[in-house]
C-alpha positions as CSV (number, residue, x, y, z in Angstrom):
1,M,2.9,3.5,64.0
2,K,-0.7,4.4,63.3
3,I,-2.4,5.6,60.0
4,T,-6.2,7.1,60.4
5,I,-8.7,5.2,57.6
6,N,-12.2,6.6,57.5
7,N,-11.7,8.0,60.9
8,E,-10.7,4.9,62.7
9,H,-7.2,4.9,64.0
10,T,-5.1,2.0,63.9
11,N,-1.8,0.2,64.3
12,I,0.3,-0.7,60.9
13,Q,2.9,-3.2,60.8
14,P,5.8,-3.3,58.2
15,G,5.0,-4.2,54.6
16,D,1.7,-3.4,54.9
17,T,-0.1,-1.7,52.0
18,V,-3.1,0.8,52.6
19,L,-4.9,-1.8,51.2
20,K,-4.5,-4.5,53.3
21,V,-5.0,-2.3,56.3
22,A,-8.3,-0.9,55.3
23,R,-9.3,-4.7,55.0
24,R,-8.1,-5.4,58.2
25,L,-10.6,-3.0,59.3
26,G,-13.3,-4.2,57.6
27,F,-13.5,-0.9,54.5
28,D,-13.9,-2.6,51.3
29,I,-12.3,-0.8,48.3
30,P,-12.8,-2.3,44.8
31,T,-9.5,-3.9,43.2
32,M,-9.5,-5.5,39.6
33,C,-5.9,-6.1,39.2
34,Y,-5.0,-7.1,42.7
35,L,-5.3,-10.8,43.8
36,D,-4.2,-12.2,46.9
37,G,-0.8,-14.0,47.2
38,L,0.4,-12.3,44.2
39,P,2.2,-9.3,43.6
40,H,0.4,-5.9,43.0
41,N,-0.1,-5.0,39.4
42,T,-1.4,-1.0,39.6
43,S,-2.8,-1.4,36.5
44,C,-6.5,-0.7,36.9
45,M,-6.3,1.8,39.1
46,I,-9.7,1.4,40.5
47,C,-8.6,1.0,44.1
48,M,-7.4,4.6,44.4
49,V,-8.0,6.1,47.8
50,E,-7.3,9.8,49.0
51,D,-4.2,10.5,51.3
52,K,-5.9,13.8,53.2
53,S,-2.5,14.2,55.1
54,A,-0.8,14.9,51.9
55,G,-4.0,15.8,49.8
56,K,-3.1,12.9,46.9
57,L,-4.9,10.1,45.5
58,I,-2.7,6.6,45.8
59,P,-3.0,3.2,44.7
60,S,-4.1,1.4,48.0
61,C,-2.9,-1.9,46.7
62,S,0.4,-0.9,46.0
63,A,0.6,2.2,48.5
64,P,2.7,1.2,52.0
65,A,1.1,2.4,54.7
66,V,2.8,5.1,56.4
67,D,2.7,6.4,60.1
68,G,0.3,9.4,59.8
69,M,-1.6,8.9,56.9
70,R,-5.3,10.1,57.1
71,I,-6.8,7.7,54.4
72,E,-10.5,7.9,53.0
73,T,-11.8,5.1,51.0
74,D,-14.5,7.0,48.8
75,N,-15.1,10.8,49.0
76,E,-16.7,12.7,46.1
77,R,-12.9,12.9,44.4
78,V,-12.3,9.0,44.8
79,H,-15.6,8.6,43.6
80,E,-14.6,10.5,39.6
81,F,-11.4,9.1,39.7
82,R,-12.8,5.6,39.7
83,K,-15.5,6.6,37.5
84,D,-12.7,8.1,34.9
85,A,-10.5,4.7,35.3
86,L,-14.1,2.8,34.4
87,D,-14.6,4.9,31.4
88,L,-11.2,4.4,30.2
89,L,-11.5,0.8,30.6
90,L,-15.0,0.4,28.8
91,S,-13.7,2.8,25.8
92,E,-12.0,-0.6,24.6
93,H,-14.3,-3.0,25.7
94,I,-15.2,-5.6,23.0
95,G,-18.2,-7.5,24.2
96,D,-22.2,-7.3,25.4
97,C,-23.2,-7.8,29.2
98,E,-26.4,-9.1,27.8
99,A,-27.0,-10.7,24.6
100,P,-29.1,-8.6,21.9
101,C,-32.3,-11.1,22.0
102,Q,-32.0,-10.7,25.9
103,R,-32.3,-7.0,25.5
104,I,-35.0,-6.8,22.9
105,C,-37.3,-9.4,24.8
106,P,-40.3,-7.3,26.2
107,A,-39.8,-9.4,29.4
108,L,-36.3,-9.5,29.4
109,M,-36.0,-13.0,29.8
110,D,-32.5,-14.7,30.0
111,I,-32.6,-16.7,26.7
112,P,-28.9,-17.4,26.2
113,L,-29.2,-19.5,29.9
114,M,-32.1,-21.1,28.6
115,I,-30.2,-22.1,25.4
116,R,-27.2,-23.1,27.2
117,Q,-29.7,-25.8,29.4
118,I,-31.5,-26.7,26.6
119,Q,-27.9,-27.6,25.0
120,Q,-27.2,-29.8,28.3
121,K,-31.0,-31.1,28.3
122,D,-31.2,-29.8,31.7
123,W,-35.2,-29.2,31.1
124,R,-35.6,-28.6,34.9
125,A,-33.2,-25.6,35.0
126,A,-34.3,-24.5,31.7
127,I,-37.8,-24.2,32.9
128,Q,-37.1,-22.2,35.9
129,T,-34.9,-19.8,33.8
130,I,-37.8,-19.2,31.6
131,K,-40.7,-18.9,34.4
132,A,-38.3,-16.0,36.2
133,D,-39.6,-13.8,33.7
134,I,-42.1,-15.3,31.8
135,A,-45.4,-16.7,33.4
136,L,-47.4,-18.3,30.1
137,P,-44.3,-19.8,28.2
138,A,-46.5,-22.0,26.7
139,V,-48.7,-20.1,25.5
140,L,-46.3,-17.5,24.1
141,G,-43.9,-20.3,22.4
142,R,-47.2,-20.8,19.6
143,I,-48.6,-17.0,19.7
144,C,-45.9,-14.6,20.2
145,P,-44.3,-12.3,17.3
146,A,-40.5,-13.5,18.9
147,P,-39.4,-9.9,18.6
148,C,-36.2,-11.5,20.3
149,E,-35.4,-13.3,17.0
150,N,-34.9,-10.0,14.9
151,G,-32.2,-9.3,17.2
152,C,-30.3,-12.6,17.1
153,N,-26.9,-12.3,15.6
154,R,-27.1,-15.5,14.0
155,G,-29.2,-14.1,11.8
156,K,-27.0,-12.1,10.6
157,H,-25.1,-15.6,9.1
158,D,-28.0,-17.6,8.2
159,A,-31.4,-17.9,10.2
160,P,-32.0,-16.5,13.9
161,V,-32.0,-19.3,16.4
162,S,-35.9,-20.7,17.1
163,I,-36.1,-19.1,20.5
164,R,-40.2,-19.4,20.2
165,L,-39.5,-22.8,19.9
166,L,-37.4,-23.9,21.9
167,E,-39.4,-22.3,24.8
168,R,-42.3,-23.7,23.6
169,H,-40.7,-27.2,24.3
170,V,-39.5,-26.9,27.6
171,A,-42.9,-25.3,28.3
172,D,-44.7,-28.1,27.0
173,L,-42.6,-30.2,28.5
174,D,-42.9,-29.1,32.2
175,L,-47.0,-29.3,31.6
176,K,-46.7,-32.7,30.8
177,S,-44.5,-33.5,33.8
178,N,-45.7,-35.4,36.6
179,A,-43.7,-32.9,38.9
180,P,-44.5,-29.4,36.8
181,H,-41.8,-26.5,38.1
182,T,-43.0,-25.0,41.3
183,P,-41.0,-21.9,42.4
184,D,-40.0,-21.3,46.0
185,R,-42.7,-18.7,47.7
186,R,-42.1,-16.1,50.2
187,P,-43.9,-16.2,53.9
188,A,-47.3,-15.1,53.4
189,S,-47.2,-11.5,53.9
190,G,-50.7,-10.9,55.1
191,K,-51.4,-8.8,52.3
192,S,-53.8,-8.7,49.5
193,V,-53.9,-7.2,46.0
194,A,-56.9,-6.8,44.0
195,I,-55.8,-7.3,40.1
196,V,-58.7,-6.4,37.8
197,G,-57.9,-8.4,34.3
198,A,-57.4,-11.7,33.8
199,G,-55.5,-11.5,30.5
200,P,-51.7,-12.0,30.3
201,G,-50.8,-8.9,32.1
202,G,-53.1,-9.7,35.0
203,L,-52.1,-13.2,35.2
204,A,-48.5,-12.6,35.2
205,A,-48.8,-9.7,37.6
206,A,-50.9,-12.6,40.2
207,W,-48.2,-15.4,39.3
208,Y,-45.6,-13.0,40.8
209,L,-47.0,-11.4,43.2
210,Q,-47.8,-14.9,44.8
211,Q,-44.4,-16.0,44.8
212,L,-43.7,-12.7,47.0
213,G,-46.1,-13.8,49.6
214,H,-48.9,-11.9,48.5
215,Q,-52.7,-12.8,48.0
216,C,-54.0,-12.1,45.0
217,I,-57.5,-11.9,43.8
218,I,-58.4,-11.0,40.1
219,F,-61.4,-10.0,39.2
220,D,-62.7,-9.9,35.5
221,K,-65.4,-9.2,33.4
222,N,-65.7,-12.4,31.2
223,E,-66.6,-16.3,32.6
224,Q,-63.5,-17.4,32.1
225,P,-59.7,-16.2,32.6
226,G,-57.7,-15.3,29.6
227,G,-58.4,-12.2,28.1
228,N,-58.0,-11.9,24.6
229,L,-55.8,-15.4,24.8
230,R,-59.2,-17.0,25.1
231,Y,-61.7,-14.9,23.3
232,A,-59.5,-13.0,20.4
233,V,-56.8,-15.9,19.6
234,P,-57.8,-19.1,17.0
235,D,-57.9,-22.0,18.4
236,D,-55.5,-22.9,15.6
237,R,-52.8,-20.6,16.9
238,L,-53.4,-21.2,20.7
239,P,-55.1,-24.5,21.6
240,K,-57.4,-23.8,25.0
241,D,-56.2,-27.0,26.8
242,I,-52.9,-25.3,26.3
243,L,-54.2,-21.9,27.8
244,D,-56.2,-24.0,30.3
245,A,-53.2,-26.0,31.7
246,E,-51.1,-22.7,32.2
247,I,-53.4,-21.0,34.0
248,E,-54.0,-23.9,36.2
249,R,-50.7,-23.4,37.3
250,I,-51.2,-19.9,38.2
251,A,-54.3,-20.7,40.0
252,Q,-52.4,-23.5,42.0
253,S,-50.2,-21.0,43.0
254,G,-53.3,-19.8,45.5
255,V,-54.8,-17.2,43.4
256,T,-58.4,-16.2,44.1
257,F,-60.5,-15.9,40.4
258,R,-63.7,-13.6,40.7
259,M,-65.2,-14.2,37.4
260,S,-68.2,-12.1,35.7
261,A,-67.3,-9.3,38.0
262,T,-67.2,-6.1,35.6
263,L,-65.4,-2.9,37.3
264,G,-67.7,0.4,37.8
265,E,-71.0,-2.4,37.7
266,D,-70.2,-5.6,40.2
267,V,-67.3,-3.7,41.9
268,S,-66.3,-0.6,42.0
269,F,-62.9,1.5,42.2
270,A,-63.5,3.0,45.5
271,Q,-64.4,-0.3,47.2
272,L,-61.0,-2.1,46.0
273,R,-58.9,0.5,47.1
274,Q,-60.7,0.4,50.4
275,E,-60.3,-3.6,50.9
276,Y,-57.1,-4.4,49.6
277,D,-53.5,-3.3,49.7
278,A,-52.5,-2.6,46.3
279,V,-54.6,-2.5,43.2
280,V,-53.3,-3.6,39.5
281,L,-55.4,-2.8,36.4
282,T,-54.6,-4.7,33.3
283,S,-58.2,-5.1,32.3
284,G,-57.7,-3.7,28.6
285,E,-60.1,-0.9,27.7
286,I,-62.2,0.7,30.3
287,D,-65.0,3.6,29.8
288,A,-62.7,7.0,30.0
289,A,-65.6,8.4,32.4
290,L,-64.2,5.6,34.9
291,Y,-61.0,6.9,35.0
292,R,-62.1,10.3,35.7
293,D,-64.4,9.2,38.4
294,A,-61.4,7.6,39.7
295,A,-59.0,10.7,39.6
296,L,-56.8,8.4,37.7
297,E,-54.6,10.2,35.3
298,T,-54.7,9.7,31.4
299,T,-53.0,10.0,27.9
300,Q,-53.9,9.3,24.4
301,R,-52.5,6.1,24.9
302,G,-54.5,5.2,27.7
303,L,-53.7,5.2,31.8
304,K,-50.6,7.6,32.2
305,I,-48.1,5.6,34.1
306,D,-44.5,5.6,35.6
307,R,-42.9,3.5,32.9
308,K,-39.9,2.1,35.4
309,T,-42.6,1.2,38.0
310,M,-45.9,0.9,36.3
311,Q,-47.3,2.5,39.2
312,T,-50.3,5.5,38.3
313,N,-50.5,8.9,39.7
314,L,-52.4,7.0,42.9
315,P,-50.5,5.2,45.4
316,G,-50.8,2.0,45.4
317,V,-52.3,1.6,41.9
318,F,-50.1,0.0,39.5
319,A,-51.4,-0.4,35.2
320,G,-50.0,-2.4,32.5
321,G,-51.0,-4.3,29.2
322,S,-52.8,-2.5,26.7
323,L,-54.5,-0.3,29.4
324,V,-51.2,1.7,29.0
325,S,-49.6,0.8,25.7
326,A,-51.3,0.4,22.0
327,S,-49.3,-2.5,22.2
328,Q,-51.1,-5.9,21.8
329,M,-47.8,-8.0,22.1
330,A,-49.0,-10.5,25.1
331,V,-45.4,-10.9,26.1
332,R,-45.6,-7.0,26.8
333,A,-47.9,-7.4,28.9
334,V,-46.2,-10.3,30.6
335,G,-43.6,-8.2,30.9
336,H,-45.7,-5.0,32.5
337,G,-47.1,-8.1,35.4
338,K,-43.3,-8.7,36.2
339,I,-42.4,-5.1,36.5
340,I,-45.9,-4.6,38.4
341,A,-45.1,-7.2,40.7
342,L,-41.6,-6.4,41.9
343,S,-43.4,-2.5,42.1
344,V,-46.3,-3.9,44.4
345,D,-44.1,-5.8,46.5
346,Q,-41.7,-2.7,46.8
347,F,-44.9,-0.4,48.0
348,L,-46.4,-3.4,50.1
349,A,-42.9,-3.4,52.0
350,G,-42.9,0.6,52.5
351,K,-39.9,0.9,50.0
352,P,-39.4,3.2,47.2
353,V,-41.1,2.4,44.4
354,A,-38.3,1.6,42.0
355,G,-39.7,-1.5,39.2
356,R,-37.6,-3.7,38.2
357,R,-33.6,-2.9,38.7
358,R,-31.5,-2.9,35.3
359,R,-27.9,-3.4,36.0
360,F,-24.8,-1.9,33.7
361,N,-24.8,-3.0,30.0
362,S,-21.9,-3.1,28.1
363,L,-23.4,-2.8,24.6
364,M,-20.7,-3.8,21.7
365,G,-23.0,-2.5,18.7
366,R,-23.5,-4.0,15.1
367,L,-21.4,-7.1,13.9
368,Q,-18.9,-5.9,11.7
369,E,-17.5,-7.7,8.8
370,G,-16.2,-11.3,9.4
371,E,-17.4,-11.1,13.0
372,T,-20.1,-13.6,12.4
373,G,-17.2,-16.0,11.7
374,E,-15.7,-15.5,15.4
375,F,-19.2,-16.5,17.0
376,I,-19.9,-19.5,14.7
377,K,-16.5,-20.9,15.8
378,E,-18.4,-22.4,19.1
379,A,-21.9,-22.8,17.4
380,S,-22.9,-26.0,15.0
381,E,-22.8,-24.7,11.8
382,A,-26.3,-26.5,10.6
383,P,-29.1,-24.6,9.2
384,R,-32.0,-24.0,11.2
385,V,-34.1,-26.6,12.5
386,E,-37.4,-27.2,10.8
387,P,-39.5,-29.4,12.9
388,V,-40.3,-32.6,11.6
389,G,-43.9,-32.5,12.8
390,D,-43.9,-29.0,11.8
391,F,-45.0,-25.9,13.9
392,T,-48.2,-27.5,15.1
393,L,-46.3,-30.0,17.0
394,G,-43.3,-28.1,17.7
395,F,-39.3,-29.7,18.2
396,S,-39.1,-33.3,19.3
397,G,-36.2,-33.0,22.0
398,E,-33.2,-34.0,19.4
399,E,-34.4,-31.0,17.4
400,A,-34.5,-28.4,20.4
401,V,-31.1,-29.3,21.1
402,A,-30.0,-29.2,17.6
403,E,-31.5,-26.1,17.6
404,A,-30.1,-24.7,20.7
405,L,-26.6,-25.8,19.6
406,R,-27.2,-23.0,16.7
407,C,-26.7,-20.2,19.5
408,F,-23.7,-18.0,19.3
409,H,-23.4,-17.0,22.9
410,C,-23.3,-13.6,22.4
411,D,-23.8,-13.0,26.0
412,C,-21.1,-12.6,28.5
413,R,-20.6,-15.8,30.4
414,K,-19.8,-13.8,33.5
415,Q,-23.0,-11.5,33.4
416,Q,-23.2,-11.9,37.5
417,S,-19.4,-12.1,38.5
418,C,-18.0,-9.7,36.1
419,K,-15.8,-6.8,38.3
420,L,-16.1,-4.4,35.5
421,R,-20.1,-4.7,34.9
422,L,-20.0,-4.6,38.8
423,Y,-18.1,-1.1,39.3
424,S,-19.4,0.2,36.2
425,D,-22.7,0.0,37.8
426,V,-21.9,1.4,41.2
427,Y,-19.8,4.6,40.0
428,A,-22.2,5.0,36.4
429,A,-19.5,4.7,34.4
430,S,-19.8,5.3,30.8
431,Q,-19.2,2.9,27.7
432,S,-18.9,6.0,25.0
433,R,-17.4,8.7,27.1
434,Y,-13.8,8.2,25.7
435,R,-14.6,6.2,22.7
436,L,-13.3,7.7,19.9
437,G,-14.0,6.4,16.6
438,G,-14.8,2.8,15.7
439,R,-14.0,-0.7,18.0
440,K,-11.6,-3.0,17.3
441,K,-13.1,-6.2,15.9
442,F,-14.3,-8.8,18.4
443,E,-12.2,-12.0,18.4
444,R,-12.9,-15.5,20.2
445,Q,-10.4,-18.6,20.3
446,V,-11.8,-21.7,21.6
447,Q,-9.5,-24.0,20.9
448,H,-8.6,-24.8,24.4
449,D,-11.2,-27.7,26.0
450,L,-12.0,-25.8,29.2
451,V,-11.8,-21.9,28.4
452,I,-12.3,-19.4,25.8
453,F,-10.4,-16.2,25.4
454,E,-12.1,-12.9,23.9
455,S,-9.1,-10.6,23.7
456,G,-11.6,-7.7,23.6
457,K,-12.5,-8.1,26.9
458,C,-9.0,-7.9,28.5
459,I,-8.0,-4.9,30.9
460,K,-4.5,-6.2,30.5
461,C,-4.5,-6.5,34.7
462,G,-1.6,-9.7,34.3
463,L,-3.1,-12.0,37.1
464,C,-3.5,-14.7,34.5
465,I,0.4,-13.8,33.7
466,Q,1.0,-14.6,37.1
467,I,-0.6,-17.2,37.6
468,A,0.5,-19.2,35.1
469,E,4.0,-18.3,36.0
470,R,3.7,-19.3,39.2
471,A,2.2,-22.8,38.5
472,G,5.4,-23.3,36.2
473,E,3.7,-23.4,32.8
474,R,5.8,-24.0,30.3
475,L,5.1,-21.3,28.0
476,G,2.2,-19.4,29.7
477,L,0.9,-16.0,29.1
478,A,2.4,-12.6,28.2
479,F,2.0,-9.0,27.0
480,I,3.0,-8.7,23.6
481,N,3.4,-5.2,21.4
482,R,3.3,-1.8,23.3
483,G,1.0,0.9,24.0
484,F,-2.6,1.1,22.9
485,D,-1.4,-2.2,20.3
486,V,-0.3,-4.2,24.1
487,K,-2.3,-7.4,24.2
488,L,-2.4,-10.9,25.8
489,S,-1.2,-13.8,24.3
490,V,0.8,-16.7,24.3
491,P,4.4,-16.5,23.5
492,F,5.5,-17.4,19.9
493,S,2.0,-17.1,18.8
494,E,1.5,-21.0,20.1
495,A,-2.3,-21.9,20.9
496,L,-4.0,-21.1,24.3
497,E,-4.4,-24.8,24.7
498,R,-0.5,-24.9,24.7
499,G,0.0,-22.0,27.2
500,L,-2.4,-23.1,29.9
501,E,-2.0,-26.5,30.0
502,K,-2.5,-26.5,34.3
503,V,-4.0,-23.6,35.2
504,A,-7.0,-22.4,32.7
505,Q,-9.5,-22.9,35.5
506,E,-7.7,-21.0,37.8
507,C,-7.3,-18.1,35.3
508,A,-10.5,-18.1,34.4
509,A,-12.0,-17.7,38.1
510,A,-9.8,-15.2,38.6
511,C,-9.9,-13.1,35.8
512,P,-12.0,-9.9,36.4
513,T,-14.1,-9.7,33.2
514,A,-14.8,-12.6,30.8
515,A,-11.7,-12.3,28.8
516,I,-10.9,-15.7,30.0
517,S,-13.9,-18.0,31.0
518,L,-14.9,-21.2,31.4
519,K,-16.5,-22.6,28.4
520,S,-19.7,-23.9,30.5
521,G,-20.2,-20.4,31.1
522,E,-20.8,-18.4,34.3
523,E,-19.0,-20.0,37.2
524,E,-22.0,-21.0,38.7
525,S,-21.4,-21.1,42.1
526,V,-22.8,-17.4,41.4
527,S,-26.4,-18.0,41.5
528,H,-28.4,-16.7,38.6
529,Q,-31.5,-17.1,40.9
530,D,-29.4,-14.7,43.4
531,A,-29.1,-12.1,40.5
532,K,-32.8,-12.2,40.2
533,D,-33.5,-12.0,44.0
534,E,-31.8,-8.4,43.5
535,Q,-34.1,-7.1,40.9
536,Q,-36.8,-7.7,43.6
């Protein structure tokens, strides 16, 4: 007996499903409710394919392979059905992929991950997380207005987590270290980038471009680098030895500084375009006549750019900071620098310039009455920690850990491995398409020693029920109620630790979302850095 899958003919064996045959041929069909070794559930419907011989859609995980089938695993009809299935699942999904603090941060730094690492006193990992998105953390830890704290859900309970001081503490430890964090660098590309402006945006762009293998030369009209950080911020807010130390770390990455070089006087824009493979403009205000002479388009705010890529109307010319925005926040300029670096790297590689990739994000919205009580189950109830040595000295190590323990952990513990997020991204799913009215209340069970359970993220796939049954759990898990009210629970309303005495970790690994997840966070076999690399 034979079937055809995506125009490839193959023999089939008794008991084969379409999914099994397709995988044998190397075709990837998405699944969420299916796990090898367990009976099929056919609940998520994401594995749907089209049998052209019958003219109908079938679930590949359960459909028997039948002689003469002509299967297409991903065409327009299949794509639309999978999107519909995801839209339905998302309509009742309760949870944020990224925490509000991270989404609000102009540099999109993974704040929740940093906080978890501080809780564990893993200072090396914490500085790696910070510097993946923040090139000047010791500086910003002193002067940033901390917009991230405005989004902190803890603030709705008592006071937001002191994110800025936590970042500063980690950065200061690194600066004092005998072996400060040195990121990996790609092999030299042979490409060079001229950066005009040694302020926060230019310094950040250079920091990340050097890591990507490109040689950066920064031109600045002043005698010393730092821009307004040096010449406009008072010493009592930003000690210049801190600024110098962070700039020195950037210089050690191989950046060349050409100071007292004014664009339009000491060096021309045309010369930079001719001599370098790309040009980055982050110099603050420049005479409008220079823009016109350079054929750069402008707006009332400054240079006209593509906001996703920071590229100007001239190919290979990028701009950021106050040149393109009225905002004077250094953290915004630093965020621009990261986007510019990724876009320049794409340009130099001859790829489409797309900037920083943003993944699908589930949004729970504002917390409802009583929901802070669900989040604080896993957080310290202590009030906001105030540094004993006041703001000037910042946190001690013990104070930093105590403050980090106040975090609500609003982000998803499976940001990188959640299949619902992965496929929602692939199929451009919509969380609002089928959502009617308000959402259900967010709930979190934390009594188990190893895992937490967040029922609003459950897609009723049944995998954990099967795993518990196979392992011979005394109580296990079961679906309670019917229809739209069905939910996963331990029978007889027992606690989660009674239902999962043996296989809690196995259930967490198999869960396609983060309904059941490890308390320690993302299964760390899924590298956070790998996910960061995808952005590039």
